[in-house]
C-alpha positions as CSV (number, residue, x, y, z in Angstrom):
1,M,13.0,-10.4,2.9
2,F,16.2,-12.5,2.7
3,R,14.3,-15.6,3.5
4,V,11.9,-14.9,0.6
5,L,14.7,-14.2,-1.9
6,L,17.0,-17.1,-1.0
7,P,15.1,-19.9,-2.8
8,A,14.8,-17.6,-5.9
9,V,18.6,-16.9,-5.8
10,I,19.4,-20.6,-5.5
11,S,17.1,-21.5,-8.3
12,L,18.7,-18.8,-10.5
13,I,22.1,-20.2,-9.8
14,V,21.0,-23.8,-10.6
15,A,19.3,-22.7,-13.9
16,F,22.3,-20.6,-14.9
17,V,24.8,-23.4,-14.3
18,V,22.7,-25.9,-16.3
19,D,22.1,-23.3,-19.1
20,T,25.8,-22.4,-19.4
21,A,27.1,-26.0,-19.3
22,T,24.6,-27.0,-22.0
23,A,25.5,-24.0,-24.2
24,Q,29.2,-24.9,-24.0
25,G,28.5,-28.5,-25.0
26,R,29.4,-29.9,-21.6
27,P,27.0,-32.2,-19.7
28,A,25.1,-30.5,-16.9
29,P,26.9,-30.7,-13.5
30,S,25.9,-33.5,-11.2
31,G,22.8,-32.6,-9.2
32,T,21.3,-30.4,-11.9
33,A,18.8,-31.0,-14.7
34,A,19.4,-30.3,-18.3
35,P,16.9,-27.8,-19.9
36,A,14.3,-29.1,-22.3
37,A,15.5,-29.7,-25.9
38,P,15.5,-26.5,-28.0
39,A,12.7,-26.0,-30.3
40,A,13.3,-25.8,-34.1
41,P,14.6,-22.4,-35.0
42,K,12.0,-20.0,-36.4
43,P,12.8,-18.4,-39.8
44,S,14.4,-15.0,-39.4
45,G,13.5,-12.1,-41.6
46,T,14.2,-8.5,-41.2
47,A,11.4,-7.8,-38.7
48,A,11.8,-11.2,-36.9
49,A,15.6,-10.9,-36.5
50,S,15.3,-8.9,-33.2
51,R,12.2,-10.5,-31.7
52,V,11.8,-13.3,-29.2
53,D,8.6,-15.1,-28.1
54,V,8.8,-15.1,-24.3
55,Q,6.5,-17.5,-22.5
56,I,5.9,-17.4,-18.8
57,S,4.3,-20.3,-16.9
58,V,3.2,-20.0,-13.3
59,V,3.6,-23.2,-11.4
60,H,2.4,-23.8,-7.8
61,A,4.8,-26.2,-6.0
62,T,3.4,-27.7,-2.8
63,D,3.5,-30.6,-0.5
64,S,-0.3,-30.6,0.0
65,E,-0.7,-32.3,-3.4
66,S,1.5,-34.9,-5.2
67,G,2.4,-35.5,-8.8
68,I,3.2,-33.3,-11.7
69,D,0.6,-31.6,-13.9
70,P,0.8,-33.4,-17.3
71,R,1.1,-30.0,-19.0
72,L,4.5,-29.7,-17.3
73,S,6.0,-32.9,-18.5
74,A,8.8,-31.1,-20.4
75,L,10.0,-29.6,-17.0
76,A,9.4,-32.7,-14.9
77,S,13.2,-33.6,-14.7
78,S,13.9,-30.1,-13.4
79,F,11.4,-30.4,-10.6
80,R,13.2,-33.4,-9.0
81,Y,15.8,-31.0,-7.5
82,F,13.2,-29.1,-5.5
83,K,11.7,-30.4,-2.2
84,Y,8.1,-30.3,-3.2
85,K,5.8,-33.3,-4.0
86,G,3.3,-31.6,-6.3
87,Y,3.5,-29.2,-9.2
88,R,0.4,-27.7,-10.8
89,L,0.3,-25.3,-13.8
90,L,-1.7,-22.2,-12.8
91,S,-1.4,-20.2,-16.0
92,T,0.7,-19.5,-19.1
93,Q,1.2,-16.2,-20.8
94,D,3.3,-15.2,-23.7
95,A,4.4,-12.0,-25.6
96,D,6.4,-11.3,-28.7
97,V,9.2,-8.9,-27.5
98,S,11.7,-6.9,-29.5
99,V,15.2,-6.0,-28.4
100,G,15.0,-3.1,-26.0
101,E,11.3,-3.7,-25.3
102,D,9.8,-5.1,-22.1
103,H,6.5,-6.9,-21.3
104,S,4.9,-7.1,-17.8
105,F,3.0,-10.3,-16.8
106,P,0.6,-10.4,-13.9
107,I,1.2,-13.4,-11.7
108,E,-0.5,-14.9,-8.7
109,G,0.0,-13.4,-5.2
110,N,-0.5,-9.8,-6.5
111,R,2.9,-9.8,-8.2
112,R,4.2,-8.8,-11.6
113,L,7.0,-10.2,-13.7
114,K,8.6,-7.8,-16.1
115,V,10.8,-9.3,-18.9
116,T,13.0,-7.0,-21.0
117,L,14.8,-8.4,-24.0
118,I,18.3,-6.9,-23.9
119,S,19.8,-8.7,-26.9
120,R,19.7,-11.9,-28.8
121,D,21.9,-13.8,-31.3
122,D,21.7,-17.1,-33.1
123,T,22.1,-19.1,-29.9
124,R,20.7,-17.2,-26.9
125,A,18.7,-14.3,-25.6
126,R,19.8,-12.0,-22.8
127,V,16.8,-11.1,-20.7
128,R,16.3,-9.0,-17.6
129,V,13.8,-10.4,-15.2
130,E,12.2,-8.2,-12.6
131,M,9.6,-9.4,-10.0
132,T,7.6,-6.8,-8.0
133,S,4.8,-6.8,-5.5
134,D,3.0,-4.1,-3.5
135,D,6.0,-4.3,-1.1
136,G,8.5,-3.4,-3.8
137,K,11.0,-5.2,-5.9
138,L,11.6,-8.9,-5.1
139,L,14.0,-9.8,-7.8
140,D,16.1,-8.1,-10.5
141,T,18.5,-10.1,-12.5
142,T,19.8,-10.6,-16.1
143,V,20.1,-14.1,-17.5
144,S,21.0,-15.7,-20.8
145,I,18.5,-18.2,-22.1
146,N,19.5,-20.6,-24.8
147,R,17.4,-20.4,-28.0
148,G,14.3,-22.5,-27.3
149,G,15.4,-23.0,-23.7
150,T,13.8,-22.4,-20.3
151,F,15.1,-20.6,-17.2
152,I,13.2,-21.2,-13.9
153,V,12.7,-18.5,-11.4
154,A,11.5,-20.0,-8.1
155,G,10.9,-18.9,-4.6
156,P,8.1,-16.4,-3.9
157,R,5.8,-17.9,-1.3
158,F,2.3,-18.7,-2.4
159,K,-0.4,-20.3,-0.2
160,D,1.1,-23.6,1.1
161,G,4.1,-23.7,-1.2
162,I,5.9,-21.5,-3.7
163,L,5.5,-20.2,-7.2
164,M,7.9,-21.4,-9.9
165,L,8.1,-19.3,-13.0
166,P,9.6,-21.0,-16.0
167,V,10.6,-18.4,-18.6
168,R,11.0,-19.7,-22.1
169,A,12.6,-17.9,-25.1
170,D,11.7,-19.1,-28.6
171,Y,12.8,-17.6,-31.9
């Protein structure tokens, strides 16, 4: 199980370091990629003030193919730090989630990714990310995602490569 979780843990650390450095106005550390530019803020009203649009992409990273799916161009600079030659978008799902609410996304390999919005402010959303399979819990972590930013969870094996799961928070 450790060998399965190690790539995911490394990816979480890299994404956290990049996200934290960018939020504090510092350049990303050498050897890491800066997240995609934040989207324009959505207007906030009473009902919208505690909601976040969470988007999950499922990417198959492999050496049996080469190149990056054009639909993943915004994430291309992040992929150069992984050892794979090919990145293909398998699916994209999204949900509008309120503070305290969760949403579960089915993903390839008979797995589920549950995202719970813990809190959000004007600059970032705190999100709990849990991945499970028939064998039990594979990942359980809490991260801060900059408004309009993306956090990449990577590591579960899939076919001849791994799955990468960019989690985006827009509001």
